[in-house]
C-alpha positions in Angstrom: 104.3 13.9 6.0 101.8 11.8 4.1 100.6 8.4 5.5 99.5 5.5 3.5 97.1 2.7 4.3 98.5 -0.7 3.5 96.1 -2.6 1.4 95.3 -6.2 2.3 94.9 -9.0 -0.2 92.1 -11.6 -0.2 94.6 -14.3 0.9 95.7 -12.1 3.9 92.0 -11.7 4.8 91.6 -15.5 4.9 94.7 -15.9 7.0 93.3 -13.6 9.8 92.6 -15.3 13.1 89.0 -15.8 14.0 88.4 -13.1 16.6 84.6 -13.2 16.5 84.3 -10.2 14.1 82.9 -10.3 10.5 85.6 -9.0 8.2 85.3 -7.7 4.7 87.7 -5.9 2.4 86.5 -2.7 0.8 89.0 -1.9 -2.0 91.8 -3.5 0.0 90.9 -2.0 3.4 89.9 -4.2 6.2 86.4 -3.5 7.7 85.6 -5.3 10.9 82.0 -5.4 12.2 80.8 -6.8 15.5 78.7 -10.0 15.6 75.0 -9.4 14.8 72.3 -9.4 17.4 69.8 -12.2 17.9 66.9 -10.8 15.9 69.2 -10.2 12.9 70.3 -13.8 12.9 66.7 -15.0 13.4 65.6 -13.1 10.3 68.5 -14.3 8.2 68.0 -17.9 9.3 64.3 -17.8 8.5 64.8 -16.4 5.0 67.7 -18.9 4.3 65.5 -21.7 5.7 63.0 -21.0 3.0 65.5 -20.3 0.2 67.7 -23.3 0.7 65.1 -26.1 0.2 63.6 -24.3 -2.8 67.1 -24.0 -4.5 68.0 -27.6 -3.7 64.6 -29.0 -4.7 64.8 -27.2 -8.1 68.5 -27.7 -8.7 69.0 -23.9 -9.1 72.5 -23.6 -7.5 73.9 -23.1 -4.0 73.0 -20.9 -1.1 75.7 -19.5 1.3 75.2 -17.9 4.7 77.0 -15.2 6.6 80.5 -16.6 6.8 81.0 -17.1 3.1 82.8 -14.3 1.4 82.5 -13.2 -2.3 85.4 -11.7 -4.2 83.8 -8.7 -6.0 87.1 -7.4 -7.4 90.7 -8.5 -7.1 93.0 -5.4 -7.5 92.6 -4.1 -4.9 90.8 -7.0 -3.2 87.1 -6.2 -2.6 85.4 -8.9 -0.5 81.8 -8.7 0.7 80.0 -11.2 3.1 76.3 -11.1 2.6 73.9 -12.5 5.2 72.7 -14.8 2.5 74.2 -15.3 -1.0 72.9 -17.4 -3.9 75.0 -18.7 -6.8 73.4 -20.1 -9.9 73.9 -23.7 -10.9 75.8 -23.0 -14.1 78.4 -21.0 -12.1 78.7 -23.7 -9.5 79.2 -26.3 -12.3 81.8 -24.1 -13.9 83.7 -23.1 -10.8 83.1 -26.1 -8.5 83.5 -25.8 -4.8 86.4 -23.4 -4.0 88.2 -23.9 -0.7 88.4 -20.2 -0.4 86.3 -17.1 -1.2 83.7 -17.5 -3.9 85.7 -15.9 -6.8 82.7 -13.9 -8.2 79.8 -11.9 -6.9 76.6 -13.8 -6.0 73.6 -13.7 -8.3 71.5 -12.7 -5.2 72.8 -11.0 -2.1 70.4 -10.6 0.9 71.4 -8.3 3.7 69.5 -7.8 7.0 69.8 -4.3 8.2 70.5 -4.1 11.9 69.6 -1.1 14.1 73.3 -0.4 14.5 73.9 -0.3 10.7 74.4 3.1 9.0 72.3 3.5 5.9 75.2 5.0 4.0 77.3 1.9 4.6 74.4 -0.4 3.5 73.8 1.7 0.4 77.5 1.4 -0.5 77.2 -2.4 -0.1 74.2 -2.5 -2.5 76.2 -0.5 -5.1 79.2 -2.7 -4.6 77.2 -5.9 -5.3 75.4 -4.4 -8.3 78.5 -2.9 -9.9 80.3 -6.3 -9.5 77.5 -8.1 -11.4 75.0 -9.2 -8.7 71.6 -9.5 -10.4 69.5 -8.7 -7.3 70.1 -7.3 -3.8 67.5 -7.6 -1.1 67.6 -5.5 2.0 65.5 -6.6 4.9 64.8 -3.7 7.4 63.9 -5.1 10.8 63.0 -1.7 12.3 60.3 -0.9 9.7 59.5 -4.5 8.8 60.0 -3.7 5.1 62.3 -4.7 2.3 63.9 -3.2 -0.8 64.7 -5.3 -3.9 67.4 -3.7 -6.1 68.1 -4.7 -9.7 70.1 -1.5 -10.2 70.7 1.6 -8.1 67.5 3.1 -9.8 65.4 -0.1 -10.3 64.2 -0.5 -6.7 61.0 -2.2 -5.5 59.9 -1.4 -1.9 57.9 -4.1 -0.1 55.8 -3.9 3.1 54.4 -6.6 5.3 51.4 -6.8 2.9 53.6 -7.9 0.0 55.4 -11.1 -1.1 59.1 -11.3 -1.5 59.8 -12.8 -4.9 63.1 -14.2 -6.4 62.0 -13.2 -9.9 64.2 -14.6 -12.7 67.2 -14.7 -10.4 65.7 -17.5 -8.1 62.6 -18.6 -10.1 59.6 -19.7 -8.1 61.0 -18.6 -4.7 58.4 -16.6 -2.9 57.7 -15.8 0.7 55.2 -13.5 2.4 56.8 -10.5 4.0 54.5 -10.9 7.0 56.3 -14.1 7.9 59.8 -12.7 7.8 59.6 -10.4 10.8 57.2 -12.6 12.8 
């Protein structure tokens, strides 16, 4: 006898009770992950703490942190929740402030890789964002104190602590020394 997995909709995801887990939908299937550890949150907060004032000061758009979901596809529902997401001003002006998931992919998605993350899962997330239209994905690797900036699955820039993270044309003017991220 064959079994089938019931797919969940984005609305059903939003109706789930808050049980302390981060939930995403991967092609309609619910993925629950445990809360992140302290250092993960520290890195994400520090990066967001430099990105948010730059974006606001320059009127570039909006920055969202870990609890904001982005609808990458709707049939089946595909929802990702980056540690940090950036949406350009023109999209914010067009869409407004939805009282739900952001209905499109972010222009920039930043993920902090935790020691418990499997690289295969992280790589799938990168591909998901890029295929949905995200312009840049940044992975911050706490174990190696490095980063990777993806423009496509093959256009990847690796950064070390000696380099500077740069928002390029996605977040113009935003720069921060890698050496400060993992301090």
